[in-house]
N, C-alpha and C positions, 0 to 999 in steps of 0.2 A: 701679767705675771711680774711681780716686783723682785728685783735682785738686790738683796741686802748689801752686797759688796759694792753696789753702785749708788750708795746714799739714797735708796728708796726710789730711784728712777726706774720706770717700767722698762723692761727689756723683753724682746721677743723670746718665745720659748726656744730652747735648744733641742732640736728634733732628735738628735742621736741620744742625748742624755735622757730625754723623756722616754724614748723607746727602750733604752736599756733599763731604766727604773721601772717601767711598766710595759713589758714586751707584749702584753695582750692588747695594748692600745691599737685600735683599728683606724686611726685617723688616716685619711687618704692623702695622696700627694696634693690634690687640689685643696683640701682642707688645710694642709700645712702651708701651702703657698698663700692662702688667704690669711692665716695667722701671722705669717711673716711679711705680709703686704708686698708680695711679689707675684709675678705670673707663674702659672703652673709650669710653663715651658722653661722659664728662667731657672726655677728651682730644680727641675729635672736635669737641665744642663749642669747646674752647680753640683748636684749629687754625683752625676756621672763623671764630671771632670775631677772631683775630689776623691772619689772612691774607685773609679773605673767600672762601676756597676750601675745599672738602673736602680731607681728607688725600690722597686719590687724585689729585685734580686738582692739588693743590699739588706732589705728587711728580712728576707728569707735566710741569708747568711747569718744575720744577727740571731734569728730564731734558732738556727742550727747550733750555733756556739752556746747559746743559753741552754738549749735542750740538752746538749751533751754534758754540759757542766752539771745541770740539775740531776740528770740520770746518773752520772758518776757519783754524785753525793748520796744516791740511794732513793731519790724520789721516784714515785711510780709514774709509768707512762700516762696514766689518767691525770695525775696531778700536774705533770708538765704540760700536757695537752691543754688543760684549763688555764694554767699560768700564761701560756702563749696565745690564748684567745682562739684556739681552733674550735670549730663547731663539733668535731668528733675525733675520737681516737684514730679512726681510719684515715681521716684527712691528714692528721699529724704523721702517722706512720708512712703514708704515701709521700709526704714531703721529705722525710728522712730517707726513704728508699730511693727517691729520685736524686737526692744529693749524694748519698753514700753508696748506693747500690745494694744496701742491706737494710733490714728492719733494725730498730734500736737494739733488740735482743741479740740479733745476729751480729751486729757491729761490736757490741761489748763482749760477746763470746769470742770473737775473733781476735781481740786485743788482749785477752787474759791469758 
């Protein structure tokens, strides 16, 4: 991946920017580590030291923030599910329920 701001010199992908731009990206921690030319364990420690969360938990929190934003904009649960790369609406709703204690519909009803 070439970074134009660095005079065409190749730069490793920025994991967080990539996942924010494409939240449906399912690249694993091991795959990110390979792309960044570091061990999976080193990347896991770096993510946890930087965010206070494991990579999986960080990605879930990112998905939750993006989902709530998209749902608040009026996008359908089905659309958000697809945008985030979930295999099914049920899997997405389960993630939201585990994080918020409510389904997306119940959550938005409770804050209105």
